[in-house]
All heavy atoms as a GROMACS GRO file, in nm:
protein
  620
    1MET      N    1  10.180  10.930  12.439
    1MET     CA    2  10.158  10.791  12.464
    1MET      C    3  10.182  10.765  12.611
    1MET      O    4  10.257  10.837  12.675
    1MET     CB    5  10.246  10.707  12.372
    1MET     CG    6  10.391  10.697  12.411
    1MET     SD    7  10.491  10.588  12.308
    1MET     CE    8  10.454  10.641  12.147
    2PRO      N    9  10.118  10.665  12.662
    2PRO     CA   10  10.141  10.631  12.803
    2PRO      C   11  10.288  10.594  12.824
    2PRO      O   12  10.351  10.533  12.737
    2PRO     CB   13  10.051  10.510  12.827
    2PRO     CG   14   9.953  10.511  12.716
    2PRO     CD   15  10.019  10.580  12.601
    3PHE      N   16  10.342  10.630  12.938
    3PHE     CA   17  10.482  10.604  12.966
    3PHE      C   18  10.516  10.456  12.955
    3PHE      O   19  10.622  10.418  12.906
    3PHE     CB   20  10.520  10.657  13.105
    3PHE     CG   21  10.666  10.645  13.134
    3PHE    CD1   22  10.757  10.729  13.072
    3PHE    CD2   23  10.713  10.548  13.221
    3PHE    CE1   24  10.893  10.717  13.097
    3PHE    CE2   25  10.849  10.536  13.247
    3PHE     CZ   26  10.939  10.620  13.184
    4ALA      N   27  10.426  10.369  12.996
    4ALA     CA   28  10.451  10.225  12.991
    4ALA      C   29  10.475  10.176  12.848
    4ALA      O   30  10.546  10.079  12.827
    4ALA     CB   31  10.333  10.149  13.052
    5ALA      N   32  10.419  10.245  12.750
    5ALA     CA   33  10.438  10.205  12.610
    5ALA      C   34  10.580  10.230  12.561
    5ALA      O   35  10.621  10.175  12.460
    5ALA     CB   36  10.338  10.278  12.521
    6THR      N   37  10.656  10.311  12.634
    6THR     CA   38  10.794  10.341  12.594
    6THR      C   39  10.892  10.237  12.646
    6THR      O   40  11.010  10.243  12.613
    6THR     CB   41  10.837  10.481  12.644
    6THR    OG1   42  10.840  10.481  12.787
    6THR    CG2   43  10.743  10.588  12.593
    7ASP      N   44  10.844  10.144  12.725
    7ASP     CA   45  10.931  10.043  12.784
    7ASP      C   46  10.953   9.927  12.686
    7ASP      O   47  10.906   9.816  12.706
    7ASP     CB   48  10.871   9.991  12.915
    7ASP     CG   49  10.968   9.904  12.993
    7ASP    OD1   50  11.090   9.917  12.968
    7ASP    OD2   51  10.922   9.826  13.077
    8THR      N   52  11.023   9.957  12.578
    8THR     CA   53  11.051   9.858  12.475
    8THR      C   54  11.177   9.896  12.400
    8THR      O   55  11.213  10.012  12.394
    8THR     CB   56  10.933   9.846  12.375
    8THR    OG1   57  10.964   9.746  12.278
    8THR    CG2   58  10.904   9.977  12.305
    9ASP      N   59  11.243   9.797  12.345
    9ASP     CA   60  11.358   9.822  12.258
    9ASP      C   61  11.315   9.824  12.112
    9ASP      O   62  11.395   9.856  12.025
    9ASP     CB   63  11.466   9.715  12.279
    9ASP     CG   64  11.530   9.724  12.416
    9ASP    OD1   65  11.537   9.836  12.471
    9ASP    OD2   66  11.573   9.620  12.469
   10ASP      N   67  11.191   9.787  12.087
   10ASP     CA   68  11.137   9.786  11.952
   10ASP      C   69  11.074   9.921  11.919
   10ASP      O   70  11.064  10.008  12.004
   10ASP     CB   71  11.031   9.676  11.939
   10ASP     CG   72  11.091   9.537  11.961
   10ASP    OD1   73  11.207   9.515  11.920
   10ASP    OD2   74  11.021   9.453  12.021
   11ALA      N   75  11.028   9.934  11.796
   11ALA     CA   76  10.956  10.056  11.756
   11ALA      C   77  10.827  10.066  11.837
   11ALA      O   78  10.767   9.964  11.873
   11ALA     CB   79  10.926  10.052  11.608
   12PHE      N   80  10.785  10.188  11.864
   12PHE     CA   81  10.659  10.208  11.934
   12PHE      C   82  10.543  10.165  11.846
   12PHE      O   83  10.545  10.185  11.725
   12PHE     CB   84  10.638  10.356  11.972
   12PHE     CG   85  10.743  10.410  12.064
   12PHE    CD1   86  10.809  10.527  12.033
   12PHE    CD2   87  10.773  10.346  12.182
   12PHE    CE1   88  10.904  10.579  12.119
   12PHE    CE2   89  10.869  10.397  12.269
   12PHE     CZ   90  10.936  10.514  12.236
   13SER      N   91  10.442  10.110  11.907
   13SER     CA   92  10.321  10.072  11.835
   13SER      C   93  10.237  10.197  11.810
   13SER      O   94  10.218  10.280  11.900
   13SER     CB   95  10.241   9.972  11.918
   13SER     OG   96  10.114   9.954  11.863
   14ALA      N   97  10.185  10.211  11.689
   14ALA     CA   98  10.099  10.326  11.658
   14ALA      C   99   9.975  10.324  11.747
   14ALA      O  100   9.920  10.431  11.776
   14ALA     CB  101  10.060  10.324  11.511
   15ASP      N  102   9.933  10.207  11.791
   15ASP     CA  103   9.816  10.197  11.879
   15ASP      C  104   9.837  10.270  12.012
   15ASP      O  105   9.741  10.311  12.076
   15ASP     CB  106   9.784  10.051  11.910
   15ASP     CG  107   9.739   9.975  11.787
   15ASP    OD1  108   9.705  10.039  11.686
   15ASP    OD2  109   9.739   9.851  11.792
   16ALA      N  110   9.963  10.287  12.052
   16ALA     CA  111   9.993  10.352  12.180
   16ALA      C  112   9.997  10.504  12.168
   16ALA      O  113   9.989  10.574  12.268
   16ALA     CB  114  10.126  10.302  12.234
   17VAL      N  115  10.007  10.555  12.047
   17VAL     CA  116  10.019  10.700  12.026
   17VAL      C  117   9.883  10.764  12.045
   17VAL      O  118   9.785  10.725  11.982
   17VAL     CB  119  10.076  10.731  11.886
   17VAL    CG1  120  10.080  10.881  11.861
   17VAL    CG2  121  10.214  10.670  11.870
   18GLU      N  122   9.876  10.863  12.132
   18GLU     CA  123   9.750  10.934  12.159
   18GLU      C  124   9.742  11.067  12.084
   18GLU      O  125   9.634  11.116  12.057
   18GLU     CB  126   9.735  10.956  12.308
   18GLU     CG  127   9.725  10.826  12.387
   18GLU     CD  128   9.727  10.846  12.536
   18GLU    OE1  129   9.737  10.962  12.583
   18GLU    OE2  130   9.718  10.745  12.607
   19LEU      N  131   9.858  11.124  12.051
   19LEU     CA  132   9.863  11.253  11.985
   19LEU      C  133   9.988  11.260  11.899
   19LEU      O  134  10.097  11.233  11.948
   19LEU     CB  135   9.866  11.366  12.089
   19LEU     CG  136   9.901  11.507  12.040
   19LEU    CD1  137   9.791  11.562  11.951
   19LEU    CD2  138   9.925  11.599  12.158
   20ALA      N  139   9.971  11.295  11.773
   20ALA     CA  140  10.085  11.321  11.684
   20ALA      C  141  10.089  11.471  11.661
   20ALA      O  142   9.986  11.533  11.631
   20ALA     CB  143  10.070  11.247  11.552
   21VAL      N  144  10.207  11.530  11.677
   21VAL     CA  145  10.225  11.674  11.656
   21VAL      C  146  10.328  11.691  11.545
   21VAL      O  147  10.437  11.633  11.552
   21VAL     CB  148  10.274  11.745  11.784
   21VAL    CG1  149  10.295  11.893  11.757
   21VAL    CG2  150  10.175  11.724  11.897
   22GLU      N  151  10.294  11.769  11.445
   22GLU     CA  152  10.384  11.796  11.334
   22GLU      C  153  10.401  11.946  11.319
   22GLU      O  154  10.304  12.021  11.329
   22GLU     CB  155  10.330  11.739  11.202
   22GLU     CG  156  10.310  11.590  11.202
   22GLU     CD  157  10.440  11.512  11.192
   22GLU    OE1  158  10.546  11.572  11.165
   22GLU    OE2  159  10.434  11.389  11.210
   23ILE      N  160  10.524  11.988  11.296
   23ILE     CA  161  10.552  12.126  11.260
   23ILE      C  162  10.576  12.128  11.111
   23ILE      O  163  10.664  12.057  11.060
   23ILE     CB  164  10.672  12.182  11.339
   23ILE    CG1  165  10.640  12.178  11.488
   23ILE    CG2  166  10.707  12.323  11.293
   23ILE    CD1  167  10.751  12.217  11.580
   24VAL      N  168  10.498  12.207  11.039
   24VAL     CA  169  10.500  12.207  10.894
   24VAL      C  170  10.636  12.251  10.842
   24VAL      O  171  10.692  12.352  10.885
   24VAL     CB  172  10.389  12.299  10.838
   24VAL    CG1  173  10.398  12.313  10.688
   24VAL    CG2  174  10.253  12.247  10.880
   25SER      N  175  10.687  12.173  10.750
   25SER     CA  176  10.812  12.206  10.683
   25SER      C  177  10.782  12.299  10.565
   25SER      O  178  10.697  12.268  10.482
   25SER     CB  179  10.878  12.078  10.630
   25SER     OG  180  10.979  12.108  10.539
   26PRO      N  181  10.852  12.411  10.556
   26PRO     CA  182  10.827  12.502  10.444
   26PRO      C  183  10.852  12.437  10.308
   26PRO      O  184  10.789  12.473  10.210
   26PRO     CB  185  10.926  12.617  10.467
   26PRO     CG  186  10.961  12.609  10.611
   26PRO     CD  187  10.950  12.465  10.650
   27SER      N  188  10.939  12.340  10.303
   27SER     CA  189  10.973  12.278  10.175
   27SER      C  190  10.878  12.164  10.137
   27SER      O  191  10.878  12.120  10.022
   27SER     CB  192  11.116  12.226  10.179
   27SER     OG  193  11.129  12.124  10.276
   28ASN      N  194  10.796  12.115  10.232
   28ASN     CA  195  10.712  12.000  10.203
   28ASN      C  196  10.582  12.003  10.285
   28ASN      O  197  10.552  11.907  10.356
   28ASN     CB  198  10.792  11.872  10.232
   28ASN     CG  199  10.728  11.749  10.176
   28ASN    OD1  200  10.636  11.756  10.098
   28ASN    ND2  201  10.777  11.634  10.218
   29PRO      N  202  10.502  12.110  10.276
   29PRO     CA  203  10.383  12.119  10.361
   29PRO      C  204  10.277  12.015  10.328
   29PRO      O  205  10.202  11.973  10.416
   29PRO     CB  206  10.331  12.260  10.334
   29PRO     CG  207  10.386  12.298  10.202
   29PRO     CD  208  10.519  12.227  10.192
   30GLU      N  209  10.272  11.968  10.204
   30GLU     CA  210  10.170  11.869  10.168
   30GLU      C  211  10.188  11.738  10.243
   30GLU      O  212  10.093  11.662  10.262
   30GLU     CB  213  10.164  11.844  10.017
   30GLU     CG  214  10.290  11.794   9.955
   30GLU     CD  215  10.392  11.903   9.920
   30GLU    OE1  216  10.363  12.022   9.935
   30GLU    OE2  217  10.502  11.866   9.880
   31ASN      N  218  10.309  11.711  10.290
   31ASN     CA  219  10.333  11.592  10.370
   31ASN      C  220  10.247  11.592  10.496
   31ASN      O  221  10.189  11.491  10.534
   31ASN     CB  222  10.481  11.582  10.406
   31ASN     CG  223  10.516  11.452  10.474
   31ASN    OD1  224  10.472  11.346  10.435
   31ASN    ND2  225  10.598  11.462  10.577
   32ASP      N  226  10.234  11.708  10.561
   32ASP     CA  227  10.155  11.719  10.684
   32ASP      C  228  10.007  11.737  10.656
   32ASP      O  229   9.923  11.679  10.724
   32ASP     CB  230  10.205  11.836  10.769
   32ASP     CG  231  10.350  11.818  10.810
   32ASP    OD1  232  10.382  11.709  10.860
   32ASP    OD2  233  10.430  11.910  10.790
   33TYR      N  234   9.973  11.817  10.556
   33TYR     CA  235   9.834  11.851  10.528
   33TYR      C  236   9.762  11.747  10.443
   33TYR      O  237   9.639  11.744  10.441
   33TYR     CB  238   9.825  11.987  10.459
   33TYR     CG  239   9.843  12.103  10.554
   33TYR    CD1  240   9.960  12.177  10.554
   33TYR    CD2  241   9.743  12.138  10.643
   33TYR    CE1  242   9.978  12.284  10.640
   33TYR    CE2  243   9.759  12.245  10.730
   33TYR     CZ  244   9.876  12.318  10.727
   33TYR     OH  245   9.892  12.424  10.813
   34GLN      N  246   9.833  11.661  10.372
   34GLN     CA  247   9.768  11.561  10.288
   34GLN      C  248   9.805  11.419  10.329
   34GLN      O  249   9.718  11.339  10.360
   34GLN     CB  250   9.805  11.584  10.141
   34GLN     CG  251   9.753  11.714  10.086
   34GLN     CD  252   9.807  11.743   9.947
   34GLN    OE1  253   9.866  11.658   9.882
   34GLN    NE2  254   9.787  11.864   9.901
   35ASP      N  255   9.933  11.389  10.328
   35ASP     CA  256   9.977  11.251  10.351
   35ASP      C  257   9.949  11.206  10.494
   35ASP      O  258   9.885  11.102  10.516
   35ASP     CB  259  10.126  11.235  10.322
   35ASP     CG  260  10.161  11.269  10.177
   35ASP    OD1  261  10.070  11.268  10.091
   35ASP    OD2  262  10.280  11.297  10.150
   36LYS      N  263   9.994  11.281  10.591
   36LYS     CA  264   9.980  11.239  10.731
   36LYS      C  265   9.836  11.249  10.779
   36LYS      O  266   9.794  11.169  10.863
   36LYS     CB  267  10.075  11.318  10.820
   36LYS     CG  268  10.220  11.282  10.791
   36LYS     CD  269  10.316  11.359  10.875
   36LYS     CE  270  10.460  11.321  10.837
   36LYS     NZ  271  10.556  11.400  10.911
   37ILE      N  272   9.761  11.344  10.726
   37ILE     CA  273   9.620  11.354  10.766
   37ILE      C  274   9.540  11.234  10.712
   37ILE      O  275   9.434  11.200  10.762
   37ILE     CB  276   9.559  11.488  10.723
   37ILE    CG1  277   9.442  11.524  10.812
   37ILE    CG2  278   9.515  11.486  10.578
   37ILE    CD1  279   9.401  11.667  10.803
   38ARG      N  280   9.594  11.168  10.612
   38ARG     CA  281   9.536  11.044  10.560
   38ARG      C  282   9.588  10.923  10.638
   38ARG      O  283   9.513  10.832  10.672
   38ARG     CB  284   9.570  11.030  10.412
   38ARG     CG  285   9.523  10.900  10.349
   38ARG     CD  286   9.588  10.874  10.215
   38ARG     NE  287   9.732  10.857  10.232
   38ARG     CZ  288   9.824  10.922  10.162
   38ARG    NH1  289   9.790  11.007  10.069
   38ARG    NH2  290   9.953  10.901  10.183
   39ASP      N  291   9.719  10.923  10.667
   39ASP     CA  292   9.783  10.806  10.728
   39ASP      C  293   9.755  10.791  10.877
   39ASP      O  294   9.735  10.679  10.925
   39ASP     CB  295   9.935  10.812  10.707
   39ASP     CG  296   9.974  10.805  10.561
   39ASP    OD1  297   9.891  10.759  10.479
   39ASP    OD2  298  10.086  10.845  10.528
   40TYR      N  299   9.755  10.901  10.952
   40TYR     CA  300   9.741  10.890  11.098
   40TYR      C  301   9.608  10.830  11.142
   40TYR      O  302   9.606  10.746  11.231
   40TYR     CB  303   9.768  11.024  11.165
   40TYR     CG  304   9.914  11.064  11.166
   40TYR    CD1  305   9.952  11.192  11.196
   40TYR    CD2  306  10.014  10.973  11.137
   40TYR    CE1  307  10.086  11.230  11.199
   40TYR    CE2  308  10.147  11.009  11.139
   40TYR     CZ  309  10.183  11.138  11.171
   40TYR     OH  310  10.315  11.174  11.173
   41PRO      N  311   9.494  10.868  11.084
   41PRO     CA  312   9.371  10.801  11.128
   41PRO      C  313   9.371  10.653  11.090
   41PRO      O  314   9.316  10.570  11.163
   41PRO     CB  315   9.258  10.878  11.060
   41PRO     CG  316   9.322  10.958  10.954
   41PRO     CD  317   9.465  10.978  10.993
   42ALA      N  318   9.434  10.619  10.979
   42ALA     CA  319   9.443  10.478  10.939
   42ALA      C  320   9.527  10.399  11.038
   42ALA      O  321   9.505  10.279  11.057
   42ALA     CB  322   9.501  10.466  10.798
   43MET      N  323   9.622  10.465  11.104
   43MET     CA  324   9.705  10.399  11.206
   43MET      C  325   9.636  10.399  11.342
   43MET      O  326   9.687  10.341  11.437
   43MET     CB  327   9.840  10.469  11.217
   43MET     CG  328   9.930  10.445  11.098
   43MET     SD  329  10.098  10.503  11.125
   43MET     CE  330  10.082  10.678  11.098
   44GLY      N  331   9.522  10.468  11.353
   44GLY     CA  332   9.447  10.470  11.478
   44GLY      C  333   9.492  10.578  11.575
   44GLY      O  334   9.458  10.573  11.693
   45ILE      N  335   9.567  10.676  11.529
   45ILE     CA  336   9.613  10.785  11.616
   45ILE      C  337   9.496  10.883  11.633
   45ILE      O  338   9.453  10.946  11.537
   45ILE     CB  339   9.737  10.855  11.558
   45ILE    CG1  340   9.851  10.753  11.547
   45ILE    CG2  341   9.776  10.976  11.641
   45ILE    CD1  342   9.974  10.802  11.475
   46PRO      N  343   9.441  10.895  11.756
   46PRO     CA  344   9.315  10.967  11.774
   46PRO      C  345   9.323  11.120  11.762
   46PRO      O  346   9.221  11.183  11.735
   46PRO     CB  347   9.270  10.927  11.914
   46PRO     CG  348   9.394  10.884  11.984
   46PRO     CD  349   9.486  10.830  11.879
   47HIS      N  350   9.441  11.178  11.780
   47HIS     CA  351   9.454  11.324  11.770
   47HIS      C  352   9.576  11.359  11.686
   47HIS      O  353   9.683  11.299  11.702
   47HIS     CB  354   9.471  11.388  11.909
   47HIS     CG  355   9.352  11.370  11.996
   47HIS    ND1  356   9.248  11.460  11.998
   47HIS    CD2  357   9.319  11.273  12.084
   47HIS    CE1  358   9.157  11.418  12.083
   47HIS    NE2  359   9.198  11.304  12.137
   48TYR      N  360   9.559  11.458  11.599
   48TYR     CA  361   9.668  11.505  11.513
   48TYR      C  362   9.669  11.656  11.519
   48TYR      O  363   9.569  11.722  11.487
   48TYR     CB  364   9.648  11.455  11.370
   48TYR     CG  365   9.750  11.503  11.271
   48TYR    CD1  366   9.884  11.518  11.304
   48TYR    CD2  367   9.714  11.531  11.141
   48TYR    CE1  368   9.977  11.560  11.212
   48TYR    CE2  369   9.805  11.572  11.047
   48TYR     CZ  370   9.937  11.586  11.082
   48TYR     OH  371  10.029  11.628  10.990
   49LEU      N  372   9.781  11.714  11.561
   49LEU     CA  373   9.797  11.859  11.572
   49LEU      C  374   9.902  11.904  11.472
   49LEU      O  375  10.016  11.854  11.474
   49LEU     CB  376   9.838  11.897  11.714
   49LEU     CG  377   9.862  12.045  11.741
   49LEU    CD1  378   9.734  12.126  11.720
   49LEU    CD2  379   9.916  12.064  11.882
   50ILE      N  380   9.864  11.995  11.384
   50ILE     CA  381   9.957  12.052  11.285
   50ILE      C  382   9.986  12.195  11.327
   50ILE      O  383   9.893  12.276  11.341
   50ILE     CB  384   9.896  12.052  11.144
   50ILE    CG1  385   9.851  11.912  11.102
   50ILE    CG2  386   9.995  12.109  11.043
   50ILE    CD1  387   9.768  11.910  10.974
   51ILE      N  388  10.112  12.227  11.345
   51ILE     CA  389  10.154  12.363  11.377
   51ILE      C  390  10.225  12.418  11.253
   51ILE      O  391  10.321  12.358  11.204
   51ILE     CB  392  10.246  12.366  11.499
   51ILE    CG1  393  10.170  12.311  11.620
   51ILE    CG2  394  10.299  12.508  11.525
   51ILE    CD1  395  10.254  12.290  11.743
   52ASP      N  396  10.175  12.530  11.204
   52ASP     CA  397  10.228  12.586  11.080
   52ASP      C  398  10.293  12.722  11.107
   52ASP      O  399  10.224  12.824  11.116
   52ASP     CB  400  10.117  12.600  10.976
   52ASP     CG  401  10.168  12.623  10.837
   52ASP    OD1  402  10.282  12.674  10.822
   52ASP    OD2  403  10.096  12.589  10.741
   53PRO      N  404  10.426  12.725  11.123
   53PRO     CA  405  10.494  12.852  11.152
   53PRO      C  406  10.492  12.948  11.033
   53PRO      O  407  10.518  13.067  11.051
   53PRO     CB  408  10.636  12.809  11.187
   53PRO     CG  409  10.654  12.676  11.124
   53PRO     CD  410  10.519  12.612  11.119
   54ARG      N  411  10.458  12.899  10.916
   54ARG     CA  412  10.454  12.987  10.799
   54ARG      C  413  10.346  13.093  10.813
   54ARG      O  414  10.364  13.206  10.767
   54ARG     CB  415  10.430  12.906  10.671
   54ARG     CG  416  10.537  12.801  10.644
   54ARG     CD  417  10.501  12.711  10.529
   54ARG     NE  418  10.366  12.657  10.548
   54ARG     CZ  419  10.288  12.614  10.449
   54ARG    NH1  420  10.331  12.618  10.325
   54ARG    NH2  421  10.169  12.566  10.475
   55ASN      N  422  10.234  13.056  10.876
   55ASN     CA  423  10.126  13.154  10.892
   55ASN      C  424  10.076  13.165  11.036
   55ASN      O  425   9.975  13.229  11.061
   55ASN     CB  426  10.010  13.120  10.798
   55ASN     CG  427   9.956  12.980  10.819
   55ASN    OD1  428   9.979  12.919  10.923
   55ASN    ND2  429   9.883  12.930  10.722
   56GLY      N  430  10.145  13.099  11.129
   56GLY     CA  431  10.111  13.109  11.271
   56GLY      C  432   9.983  13.038  11.311
   56GLY      O  433   9.918  13.080  11.406
   57THR      N  434   9.946  12.933  11.240
   57THR     CA  435   9.823  12.862  11.273
   57THR      C  436   9.851  12.726  11.334
   57THR      O  437   9.962  12.672  11.324
   57THR     CB  438   9.735  12.841  11.148
   57THR    OG1  439   9.807  12.764  11.052
   57THR    CG2  440   9.693  12.974  11.088
   58ALA      N  441   9.749  12.672  11.399
   58ALA     CA  442   9.752  12.536  11.451
   58ALA      C  443   9.620  12.472  11.414
   58ALA      O  444   9.515  12.536  11.418
   58ALA     CB  445   9.773  12.536  11.602
   59HIS      N  446   9.625  12.345  11.377
   59HIS     CA  447   9.505  12.271  11.336
   59HIS      C  448   9.500  12.141  11.416
   59HIS      O  449   9.593  12.062  11.411
   59HIS     CB  450   9.510  12.237  11.186
   59HIS     CG  451   9.515  12.358  11.100
   59HIS    ND1  452   9.402  12.415  11.048
   59HIS    CD2  453   9.620  12.431  11.056
   59HIS    CE1  454   9.437  12.520  10.975
   59HIS    NE2  455   9.569  12.531  10.978
   60HIS      N  456   9.390  12.122  11.488
   60HIS     CA  457   9.370  12.000  11.566
   60HIS      C  458   9.264  11.916  11.496
   60HIS      O  459   9.153  11.962  11.472
   60HIS     CB  460   9.326  12.036  11.708
   60HIS     CG  461   9.298  11.918  11.794
   60HIS    ND1  462   9.218  11.925  11.904
   60HIS    CD2  463   9.338  11.788  11.787
   60HIS    CE1  464   9.211  11.807  11.962
   60HIS    NE2  465   9.282  11.721  11.892
   61HIS      N  466   9.300  11.793  11.464
   61HIS     CA  467   9.208  11.698  11.401
   61HIS      C  468   9.185  11.584  11.499
   61HIS      O  469   9.280  11.535  11.560
   61HIS     CB  470   9.268  11.643  11.272
   61HIS     CG  471   9.294  11.747  11.169
   61HIS    ND1  472   9.200  11.783  11.074
   61HIS    CD2  473   9.402  11.825  11.146
   61HIS    CE1  474   9.251  11.878  10.997
   61HIS    NE2  475   9.373  11.904  11.039
   62TRP      N  476   9.059  11.538  11.512
   62TRP     CA  477   9.029  11.429  11.603
   62TRP      C  478   8.898  11.362  11.563
   62TRP      O  479   8.830  11.407  11.473
   62TRP     CB  480   9.023  11.477  11.748
   62TRP     CG  481   8.901  11.556  11.784
   62TRP    CD1  482   8.789  11.509  11.847
   62TRP    CD2  483   8.877  11.694  11.761
   62TRP    NE1  484   8.698  11.609  11.864
   62TRP    CE2  485   8.749  11.724  11.812
   62TRP    CE3  486   8.948  11.797  11.701
   62TRP    CZ2  487   8.692  11.852  11.804
   62TRP    CZ3  488   8.894  11.923  11.695
   62TRP    CH2  489   8.767  11.949  11.747
   63ARG      N  490   8.864  11.256  11.632
   63ARG     CA  491   8.747  11.170  11.613
   63ARG      C  492   8.754  11.099  11.479
   63ARG      O  493   8.714  11.150  11.376
   63ARG     CB  494   8.616  11.245  11.626
   63ARG     CG  495   8.497  11.149  11.642
   63ARG     CD  496   8.375  11.217  11.695
   63ARG     NE  497   8.267  11.245  11.606
   63ARG     CZ  498   8.199  11.159  11.533
   63ARG    NH1  499   8.233  11.034  11.530
   63ARG    NH2  500   8.097  11.196  11.460
   64ILE      N  501   8.805  10.979  11.483
   64ILE     CA  502   8.821  10.897  11.362
   64ILE      C  503   8.688  10.831  11.327
   64ILE      O  504   8.623  10.770  11.412
   64ILE     CB  505   8.930  10.791  11.383
   64ILE    CG1  506   9.065  10.860  11.412
   64ILE    CG2  507   8.940  10.700  11.261
   64ILE    CD1  508   9.175  10.764  11.452
   65VAL      N  509   8.650  10.847  11.202
   65VAL     CA  510   8.530  10.783  11.146
   65VAL      C  511   8.570  10.714  11.016
   65VAL      O  512   8.682  10.733  10.967
   65VAL     CB  513   8.417  10.886  11.119
   65VAL    CG1  514   8.371  10.951  11.248
   65VAL    CG2  515   8.461  10.990  11.018
   66THR      N  516   8.480  10.640  10.959
   66THR     CA  517   8.504  10.582  10.827
   66THR      C  518   8.437  10.670  10.724
   66THR      O  519   8.317  10.695  10.732
   66THR     CB  520   8.451  10.438  10.820
   66THR    OG1  521   8.516  10.361  10.921
   66THR    CG2  522   8.479  10.376  10.685
   67ASP      N  523   8.514  10.719  10.629
   67ASP     CA  524   8.466  10.809  10.525
   67ASP      C  525   8.502  10.748  10.390
   67ASP      O  526   8.621  10.734  10.359
   67ASP     CB  527   8.529  10.947  10.544
   67ASP     CG  528   8.469  11.052  10.456
   67ASP    OD1  529   8.355  11.035  10.409
   67ASP    OD2  530   8.536  11.155  10.433
   68TYR      N  531   8.403  10.711  10.313
   68TYR     CA  532   8.426  10.646  10.183
   68TYR      C  533   8.515  10.522  10.197
   68TYR      O  534   8.603  10.498  10.116
   68TYR     CB  535   8.486  10.744  10.082
   68TYR     CG  536   8.397  10.860  10.052
   68TYR    CD1  537   8.420  10.985  10.109
   68TYR    CD2  538   8.287  10.845   9.968
   68TYR    CE1  539   8.337  11.092  10.082
   68TYR    CE2  540   8.204  10.952   9.941
   68TYR     CZ  541   8.228  11.074   9.998
   68TYR     OH  542   8.146  11.181   9.972
   69GLY      N  543   8.492  10.446  10.304
   69GLY     CA  544   8.564  10.322  10.326
   69GLY      C  545   8.701  10.336  10.387
   69GLY      O  546   8.771  10.238  10.405
   70ARG      N  547   8.743  10.457  10.421
   70ARG     CA  548   8.875  10.481  10.480
   70ARG      C  549   8.859  10.554  10.614
   70ARG      O  550   8.773  10.640  10.628
   70ARG     CB  551   8.960  10.573  10.392
   70ARG     CG  552   9.008  10.518  10.264
   70ARG     CD  553   9.108  10.616  10.200
   70ARG     NE  554   9.217  10.647  10.293
   70ARG     CZ  555   9.335  10.590  10.290
   70ARG    NH1  556   9.362  10.500  10.202
   70ARG    NH2  557   9.429  10.625  10.377
   71PRO      N  558   8.948  10.524  10.710
   71PRO     CA  559   8.948  10.603  10.833
   71PRO      C  560   8.986  10.748  10.801
   71PRO      O  561   9.073  10.774  10.718
   71PRO     CB  562   9.055  10.537  10.918
   71PRO     CG  563   9.076  10.402  10.860
   71PRO     CD  564   9.046  10.416  10.713
   72ALA      N  565   8.917  10.840  10.867
   72ALA     CA  566   8.943  10.983  10.847
   72ALA      C  567   8.905  11.058  10.974
   72ALA      O  568   8.824  11.010  11.053
   72ALA     CB  569   8.862  11.037  10.729
   73TYR      N  570   8.964  11.174  10.993
   73TYR     CA  571   8.926  11.259  11.106
   73TYR      C  572   8.797  11.331  11.072
   73TYR      O  573   8.781  11.387  10.965
   73TYR     CB  574   9.036  11.360  11.137
   73TYR     CG  575   9.162  11.297  11.192
   73TYR    CD1  576   9.281  11.300  11.121
   73TYR    CD2  577   9.161  11.234  11.316
   73TYR    CE1  578   9.396  11.243  11.172
   73TYR    CE2  579   9.274  11.175  11.367
   73TYR     CZ  580   9.392  11.180  11.294
   73TYR     OH  581   9.505  11.122  11.345
   74ASP      N  582   8.705  11.330  11.168
   74ASP     CA  583   8.574  11.391  11.149
   74ASP      C  584   8.569  11.534  11.200
   74ASP      O  585   8.489  11.614  11.154
   74ASP     CB  586   8.468  11.306  11.218
   74ASP     CG  587   8.327  11.348  11.186
   74ASP    OD1  588   8.299  11.377  11.068
   74ASP    OD2  589   8.244  11.353  11.279
   75ASN      N  590   8.652  11.567  11.299
   75ASN     CA  591   8.650  11.700  11.360
   75ASN      C  592   8.780  11.773  11.336
   75ASN      O  593   8.889  11.713  11.333
   75ASN     CB  594   8.624  11.690  11.510
   75ASN     CG  595   8.483  11.646  11.540
   75ASN    OD1  596   8.389  11.682  11.472
   75ASN    ND2  597   8.468  11.565  11.644
   76HIS      N  598   8.768  11.905  11.322
   76HIS     CA  599   8.884  11.992  11.296
   76HIS      C  600   8.860  12.126  11.363
   76HIS      O  601   8.751  12.182  11.354
   76HIS     CB  602   8.902  12.009  11.145
   76HIS     CG  603   9.003  12.115  11.110
   76HIS    ND1  604   8.968  12.228  11.041
   76HIS    CD2  605   9.134  12.122  11.134
   76HIS    CE1  606   9.076  12.303  11.024
   76HIS    NE2  607   9.178  12.240  11.080
   77LEU      N  608   8.962  12.174  11.431
   77LEU     CA  609   8.957  12.306  11.493
   77LEU      C  610   9.084  12.380  11.456
   77LEU      O  611   9.194  12.327  11.474
   77LEU     CB  612   8.946  12.294  11.646
   77LEU     CG  613   8.940  12.423  11.725
   77LEU    CD1  614   8.814  12.500  11.691
   77LEU    CD2  615   8.946  12.393  11.873
   78ALA      N  616   9.070  12.498  11.401
   78ALA     CA  617   9.186  12.578  11.363
   78ALA      C  618   9.200  12.696  11.456
   78ALA      O  619   9.107  12.743  11.513
   78ALA     CB  620   9.172  12.629  11.220
   0.00000   0.00000   0.00000
């Protein structure tokens, strides 16, 4: 997020977030691969990077489109 967006005592606005990075939890991987991949585009976060130490992969999702009436990432690179 731009540095100026951090100049607040309140919670950061999701609109200011440019990239969300998650490291997959071995005990709850569906949180990153299902829940957040659904929630982040709905919040308008344009880039989502998932790092999975379980298998050494990284997944970059970007370009929000409307899919079946919901915001969703259109592009994915593993």
